[in-house]
C-alpha positions in Angstrom: 24.0 5.2 10.3 20.9 5.3 8.0 21.2 3.3 4.9 20.9 5.0 1.6 17.5 4.7 -0.3 17.3 1.8 -2.7 15.8 2.1 -5.9 12.3 0.9 -4.9 12.1 3.3 -2.1 13.4 6.1 -4.6 10.5 5.0 -6.7 7.8 5.2 -3.7 9.6 8.6 -2.7 9.0 10.2 -6.4 5.5 8.9 -6.5 4.7 10.3 -3.2 6.1 13.3 -4.4 3.8 13.5 -7.5 1.0 12.9 -5.6 1.4 15.7 -3.1 1.6 17.8 -5.9 -1.5 16.8 -7.1 -3.3 17.3 -3.5 -1.5 20.7 -3.0 -2.9 22.1 -7.0 -6.3 20.6 -6.9 -7.7 23.8 -6.8 -5.8 24.3 -10.5 -6.8 20.9 -12.2 -9.8 20.1 -10.4 -9.0 16.1 -9.7 -9.9 15.2 -6.3 -7.6 14.2 -3.6 -9.7 11.2 -3.0 -9.1 10.2 -6.5 -5.5 10.8 -6.4 -5.0 8.5 -3.6 -6.7 5.6 -5.0 -4.8 6.1 -8.3 -1.4 5.9 -6.1 -2.7 3.1 -4.3 -3.6 1.2 -7.7 0.1 2.0 -9.2 1.7 0.8 -5.8 0.0 -2.6 -6.1 1.2 -3.4 -9.9 4.0 -5.8 -9.0 6.4 -4.2 -12.1 7.0 -1.3 -9.6 8.6 -3.2 -6.9 6.2 -2.4 -4.1 4.8 -5.8 -3.8 5.5 -8.9 -5.0 2.9 -10.8 -7.4 1.8 -13.3 -4.5 1.8 -10.4 -1.9 -2.2 -9.7 -1.8 -2.7 -13.5 -1.2 0.1 -14.1 1.4 1.2 -10.4 2.8 -1.7 -8.2 2.7 -4.2 -8.4 5.7 -7.5 -7.3 4.2 -9.6 -7.3 7.6 -9.1 -3.5 7.9 -10.3 -3.2 4.1 -13.2 -5.4 5.1 -13.8 -3.4 8.5 -13.8 0.2 6.5 -16.3 -1.2 4.1 -18.6 -2.2 6.7 -18.4 1.0 8.3 -19.0 2.9 5.0 -21.9 1.0 4.4 -23.6 1.7 7.7 -22.9 5.1 7.2 -24.6 4.9 3.9 -27.4 3.2 5.6 -27.7 6.1 8.4 -27.7 8.8 5.5 -30.1 7.2 2.7 -32.3 6.3 5.7 -32.3 9.8 6.9 -31.3 8.3 10.3 -28.8 11.1 11.3 -31.0 13.8 10.2 -33.6 12.5 12.5 -31.7 12.0 15.4 -30.1 15.5 15.0 -33.6 17.0 14.5 -34.8 15.5 17.2 -32.0 16.5 19.8 -31.5 20.2 18.3 -34.4 21.5 20.5 -33.0 19.8 23.5 -29.7 21.7 23.3 -31.4 25.1 24.4 -28.8 26.8 22.3 -29.0 30.6 23.0 -30.4 30.4 26.2 -27.0 29.7 28.2 -24.2 31.7 27.2 -21.6 31.2 24.3 -19.3 28.6 26.2 -22.5 26.5 26.5 -23.7 26.6 23.3 -20.3 25.9 22.0 -20.2 22.9 24.4 -23.8 21.7 22.8 -22.8 22.2 19.2 -19.6 20.5 19.6 -21.1 17.8 21.7 -23.9 17.0 19.3 -21.4 16.9 16.3 -19.5 14.2 18.3 -22.5 12.1 19.0 -23.5 11.9 15.1 -20.2 11.5 13.9 -20.1 8.6 16.1 -23.6 7.6 14.6 -22.5 8.6 11.0 -18.8 8.1 11.3 -16.6 11.4 10.6 -16.6 11.1 6.6 -20.5 10.9 6.7 -21.1 13.6 9.4 -20.7 16.7 7.5 -23.7 15.6 5.1 -25.9 15.6 8.3 -24.5 18.7 10.2 -24.0 20.9 7.4 -27.6 21.7 6.7 -28.0 22.6 10.4 -25.5 25.0 10.5 -28.0 27.8 9.8 -30.7 26.5 12.2 -27.4 26.6 14.7 -26.6 30.1 13.6 -29.8 31.5 14.1 -30.3 30.2 17.8 -26.6 31.2 18.8 -26.5 34.5 16.9 -23.4 33.3 15.4 -22.0 33.4 11.9 -22.5 30.0 9.9 -18.9 29.8 9.7 -18.5 29.8 13.4 -21.3 27.0 13.7 -19.2 25.1 10.9 -15.8 25.6 12.7 -17.5 24.4 16.0 -18.7 21.2 14.4 -15.4 20.3 12.9 -14.2 20.4 16.4 -16.7 17.7 17.4 -16.1 15.5 14.1 -12.6 15.5 14.8 -13.0 14.3 18.4 -12.9 10.7 18.2 -14.2 8.9 21.6 -14.5 5.5 19.9 -11.6 4.7 17.4 -14.2 3.3 14.7 -15.4 6.9 14.2 -12.3 7.9 12.5 -11.5 5.2 9.7 -7.9 6.2 9.7 -7.5 5.2 13.3 -8.5 1.7 12.5 -6.4 1.3 9.3 -3.4 2.7 11.6 -4.1 0.2 14.3 -4.3 -2.7 11.7 -1.0 -1.8 10.1 0.8 -0.9 13.4 -0.8 -3.8 15.6 -1.8 -1.4 18.0 -4.1 -2.8 20.3 -7.8 -1.9 20.7 -7.5 -1.0 24.2 -4.4 1.2 24.0 -6.3 3.3 21.0 -9.3 3.7 23.2 -7.3 5.2 26.1 -5.6 7.6 23.4 -8.8 8.7 22.0 -10.6 9.3 25.6 -7.6 11.1 26.8 -7.9 13.3 23.6 -11.7 13.8 24.2 -11.1 14.8 27.4 -8.1 17.3 26.9 -10.3 18.9 24.1 -13.5 19.1 26.9 -11.5 20.4 29.6 -8.8 22.4 27.8 -9.3 22.6 24.3 -13.2 24.6 24.1 -12.8 26.7 26.9 -9.3 27.9 25.1 -11.4 28.0 21.8 -14.0 30.1 23.4 -11.4 32.4 24.6 -9.7 32.8 21.4 -12.8 32.9 19.4 -14.2 35.8 21.2 -11.1 37.8 20.9 -11.4 37.3 17.3 -15.1 38.5 17.3 -16.3 35.3 15.9 -19.2 35.4 18.5 -20.7 38.9 17.5 
């Protein structure tokens, strides 16, 4: 039999409920979901709430994931501010041959470039590079900008290496998941998307008329 929640667990549940409430109503109050998450994290770190004791930050919290994420975002910022991601994208775009090999080939090309750039800049920074290219891709492929953007999202959300998606690194650290195991999961996911996901997406989007 599961044990009933204690007082600390109830407080955590209430705080999570409040945070979720702010997330689903952000279009009304205008507070960014990131600020809500940061505020909740700051509250949970206050010893008075009972989630962590006063010495937890020194004795129980592993800061290595935070340091790793700081490094990842720093590299992303450098790639973005120096224009490295944009330069790579504009160099590779003419090589894609968009509009010359059929819709499925174009879908693989746009998605593949998105995967590549998301590993160069990480997933959080990739949209800043890819979104300005959506109009050019739409012109080359004959698709709408919305269809191109949706194809780019498939690529961004398909990590081949775990570092591309910082939440995976955090999960790996918190759950003590071996890097090799996470690499296998990412590889299988990428393979399934390439072999099954994209062809099925192409058929589905064709049926919906998204390639007209």
